N, C-alpha and C positions, 0 to 999 in steps of 0.2 A: 193576790194572784202571783204565781211564779212567773219569772221573767227570764228572757235570754237576751243578753247584750252582745251583739255580733259586730265584729270589725275585722278587716284584713290586717290591722295593726293594733293588736291588743298588747299592751306593754306589761309584761309579767316579770317577776324576779328572775326567771330563766331566759328572758329575752323577748323580742318583739315577734309576734306571729299571728297568723290568721286563727281566730278562735271564737267560740261562743262562751260567754261567762254566764253561768246559770245562777239565778238568785232566788232564794226562798226566804220569806219573812225577813227581808232586809239584810240577809247574810249571803256571802258567796258560797254556793253549795258545790260547784264544780267548774272547771275550765276544760271545755271539750271542743271538738270540731263542730262546725256548723251543721254537719249532717247528723250529729248525735243529739240535737235539741228535741226533747220530748214534744209530742204533738199538742199537749194542753198548755204549753208555755206561751205567754205573750212575747212576741219577737220584736225587738228594737234593733234594726239593722242600720249601722252607720257607714257601711261601705268602706271607702278608703280613709275615712277620718279616723284619727288615732283615738283609742280608748286607753286613757291613763288612769292610774289610781288617783282618787281625790287628793289634792295637795294638802300638805300639813305645814302651816307657817309657825315656826318656833319663836317668832319675835314680833309681837304686835302690841301696840299701845292703844287700848280701847278707851281708857280714860273715864269710865263710868264705874261707880258713882263719883260725883263731885266736880268733874269737868266735862260733863256731857255736852256742853256747848262747843267743845273741841272735837269730840267724836263720841260715839256711844255704841252699845251693843246692836241696836237696830241698824244703824248706818254702816258700822264696820263689818258686820256679818253679811250685809247686803252687798257691799263691795267685794267681800270674799267670795260670795256665791258667783258673782259676775266674773271673778278671776280664776275660778276653778279650785278654790280652796274650800275644803270641807271640814277642816279642823283648825282652830286657832289656839295658840298659847299666849295668854294675856300677861303682859308685864305688870309688876306690882306697883309701879310708880305712875305718876300723872293722874291717877284716881285719888280721891279723898274720901275716906282715909286710905293711905297706902296699904297694900296687902302684906302687913307685917305682923298681924295677929289673927287668931281664929275668928274673932269678932268682925274684923275688917273683911276677911274672906267670906263670911256669911252675908255681910252687907253687899258685897259684890254679886254673890249668887242671887240674892233677892232682887238686885237691880236688873239682872239679866233675864229674870224669869219671864217667859212669854214673848221675848223680843228677838230671839236668835234664829237666823236663817240657816246657820251651820252649827256644828258642835264646837265646844270650846273647853279649855281647862286653864287653870291658873298657875303661874309661878308665884312663889312667896318671895318676900324680900329679906335680905340680911342688911341691916342698916343700924348704925350706932351700936348700942349694947343690947340687942334683942336676941342674943343667943338662946335665951330661955324659951323663946317662942318657936324655935326651929322644929323641935320634935312634935309639939302640939299641932303645928301647921302641917307637918308631914302626915300625921295621923288623920287630919281633917281632909286630906286629899290633894294638896298642892303637888305638882309634878317635879319640883326642884326649886332652887332659890337663885335670886338675882342680886348682885351687889355692884356698886360703883366705887372705883378707886379714886376718881376725880369728882368734883362737885357735879351733881346731876342737873343743876340749873332749874330746879322746880321745887316749890315749897312742899314739905311733907315727906321728903325722902332724903336721906343723908348718906354721904360717902362713908366708907369704912377705912380704917387704917390697919396696919399690920397687927397691932395688939388685938383689935376687935376681930380680925380674921382668925387669929389663933384661938380666940374664945369660941368662935363658931365652928372651927374645923372638926373637933371631935364629934359634935352633933351631926354634922354633914356626913362624916364617915359612918356613923352608927346607922343613919337612915338610908345610906346607899343612894341618895339622890344627888343630882349634879348641882354644882355651883356655877351659875352663869355670870361671867365677869365682863363689865365694861372696863376694858384694860387700857386706861390712860392714867399715868401717875401725875400728881399735882406739881411736883418740883420742876419737871421740864416745861410744863405749861406756864408756870409762874416766871421762869427765866425767859421764856419766849415773849410773854406779855411785857416784861420790863424792857426788853430789847426793842419792842415795837411801839413804845411810847411816842406819840406824835405822828404815827403813821396814818395813812389814808385807809379807813376801814370800808370804803366802797370797793376797794380793789380785792379781787379774790386772792391774789398773791399774798396779801396781808393776812387774811384769814388762814390760808394754808400754812403760812409760817408760824401762826400762833398756836398750832397744834402739830408739833413736829413728830416725825416717826419715832424719835427717842421716847416720847411719852408712852407710846404703845409698846415698844421693845422693852423698856425698863419694867413696865407693869407686868408684861407676860413673863419676864425673867423671875420677878418676885412670885408670881402665882405658881410657876412651875416648881420653884423651890419649896413652897408650902405644900403643894400637891405631893412632891417627893417625900416630904417629912411626915405628912398626916395620912396620905393615901385616899383622900376624897376624890370623887369624880369632878373634873374641871372642864368647863366649856367656855371657850373664848368667843364672845359674841362679836358680830360685825367687824371682823378683821379687815383693816384698810391698808396696812403696810406689808409689803412683801419682805421687809427686812427682818421680820420675826419668823419667817417660814423655816429657816435652817434650825433654829433652836426648838421649834415645835416638832419638826421631823425627828430630831435627835431624841426628844423626850418620848416620843411614841416608840421609837426603836428601843429605847430603854425599858419600855413597858409601862409608862405612866398612863393612867386612865384619862386621856385628854382628847377632846373633840374641838373642832373649829368650824365657825360659820363665817360666811361673808354675805354681802347684800347685792341686790340687782344694781343699785346706783354705783357701786364700786366697779362693777363689771361692764357698765354701759357708758357712763360719762368719764371725761378726762379733764384734769385741771386746766390744761392748755386751751380748752374750748369753752370754759365757763366765763361768760361776760362779767365784767365788773358791775356790781350792783345787783346781780342776779341772786338775790337771797333765797329764792326757791331751791337753790342747790345747796343751801347750808345744811350740814349734818355733822355729827361728831362721832368718831373721827372724821376728818374731811375727805372728800374725793381727791385722790392724788394723781400722779402723772400717768401719761399713756403707757410708759414702760412699766410702771407699777401695775397698771390694770392687766397688762399682758402676762405678767408673772402670777397674778392671782388666778387668771384663767388656766395657766399651766399647772398651778398647784391643785386646782379642782380636777383637772384631767388626770393628774398623777396620784390623786387620793390624799394629798396633804391638807386639803380643805374638804370637810365632810359634807357640808350642806349649805343651802342658801336660805336665809330668812329675810323678810322684807324690811324689818325695822320700821314698819308703817307707823309714822308718828305725826299725825295731822295737828293742825291748830287753826284758830280763826285767821282769816286773811290779814287782819291788821297786825297780828303778831309777827308776820313775815317782813314787815317794814319795807314793803316793795317800793313805795314812793321815795322813801329815804335812801334805800339801797345800802344800809349799813350792816355789814356782816357782824359787827360787834354787838348790836342790839337785837337783831332778828332772832326768832326762835329757830333752833336747829332741829329739823325733822323733815322727812320726805314721805308723801302719801303715794302708795304704790300697789295696794292690795289688788285692785282690779286689773292692773296691767303688767304685773311682775312676770307672769308666764310668757307672754310675747316678748317682753324685754330680754329675758334670759334666752329664749329660743332664738331670737335674732342674733345674739352673740354666738350661740352654739352653731347655727348654720354657717356663719362666717368662718368658723374654726373646724368644721367637719365633724362635729360631735352629734351623736345619735340620741333618739328619744329615750332610750333606756337610762341615760344619764339624768334626765329630768326626774324620772321616777325615783332614782336614788337620792338625788340632791334635794328634791322639794317634796318628797313624801316619805320614803323609807327611812332615811337617816333622821329627819326631825321626829318621826313617830318613835323611833328607837330611843332618841335622847330623852323624850318625855315619858318613856315607859308605856307607850300606847301601841306598840308594835304587834301585840296580839290581836288588836282590833282594827288598826289603821295603817295606812302607808303602803299597801301592796294589793295587787289583784291576785289573791291567793285564797284557797279554801279556808273558811272560818272567819275571814275578815268581814267588816262591814262593807256593804255594797255601795261604796263611795267612789264615784267616777267623775272624770271630766272628759268630755268629747272635744277633741282639739283638731282644728283644721290647720295643719302645719304649713299649707301652701298659701293661705290667705295673706293679703297685704293690707295693712291698716295705717291710718294716721290718728294718733291719740287726740280725742276731743274732750272737753270738759264733761260732756254727757256720758262719757265712758267711765268716769271715775267712781261714781255712785257713793262716795263717802260724804260726810256731812258738809265739807267745804271743798268745792271743786277747784283746788289749786294744786299744781304739781309741776315739777320741771319736765315731766314726760309729755305734757300737753304740746302737741305739734310734732312729736317725734314719729318718724316713719318706722313701722315695725313689721315683722313677719309673724304669722300665726294668730289665731283667734279662737277664743273659747266659744264653742257652739252650744254646749249644754253642760250642766252640773247636776249630779245626783247625790243625795244623801240617803243611805240605807235603801237604795232602789227607788226613791222618790225624786222626780224631777223638780228642782227648785229654781232653775234658770235655764231658758232656752231661747236662742235667737233674739237676745236682747230683752226678753220679757221674764218677769219673776212670777213664780207660782203664788197663789193666794194662800195665806196662812204661813206659819213658821213650824219648823220641825227640828231645830237645833236643840241639843242636850248639853248640859254641863257634865263633863266627864270627871 
């Protein structure tokens, strides 16, 4: 049946306006005024609740196959549906085998079959000396490649050094796909670790000092140099330090093909307020100071940061070492898929930023990064009818019941937020509404 999605706040690439979005066979057929809806269309009128494009998360660790006890396609995509995400880009590590070969990619697709509430696609991995796998993986459909310059901290995936990056670079340029970089260099981390010998690892200040800004800054400088030399597309994932913003801005002024992402936790939490022993807040790079947070927000507003990715990286509760409270031994990762939109909107409200920015940062730009922008990321003719109905006025306090991922642990539990996902649609089908999930699954591997 043809459908008309009506709201007084439809968030389109041209701005926010009252409109009716006409949908036929899962695609957006037109964006018109409410008076122009044909009589034979099923009308879904959301009044003053915002109609946003379905969110696209460029940075998710689903962990299946191999570590499904951490998270999996069924639970990750369920959390995504509750959070308004309709497309996920899965990282190549934490699963076993890591997505560094075509065979591993096919194993991942087989593991996902029949389990997904939302659509998903895979990033491939650049790790060790697998440069010969880059072009076959691209041909098999990965949307780009991820690498670590520092140790990933998980078996099955390895950091790359400059020599290995130089081997991979010509293949990346030939394929035209982005290289997503965890930008921390080992040398500053090693110097910091040596200086902290004998320190109290229950203190958040110790953990923060163990991953200094210099590790990010030096890594980004290296990657910009290689990008300049080889001309591949470069994407900096989870930028946590404002100290790199100047060089990134200069690189883009120079014309280098560079994009930048940050995460909800860097925009919400501040180091000064993280309690000692609160290992739920551990992530890498770390959450930095209040002043740093404000400069990240300003960079988003100014266009120096392009997008927001959750870096959803769950684990079993015991791996967070909550009783021990040691930032040295705890797993570094934050679960946020189901709550990321209200987290970001809360910060936006405080800074006077409008709904159109959400569509850009959390849908349009991630879709473009992954080469999915012909189908995803905007309320525009020809795109998939992926929508999130969002009540921007709602006030909520995060509970464990709201997380929906495999393990209900997150530093966001207890946080008071603004905004609530009312409903999520994939290709015109309602998959989540008023806290309830639809029966069956409709997610595709893209």
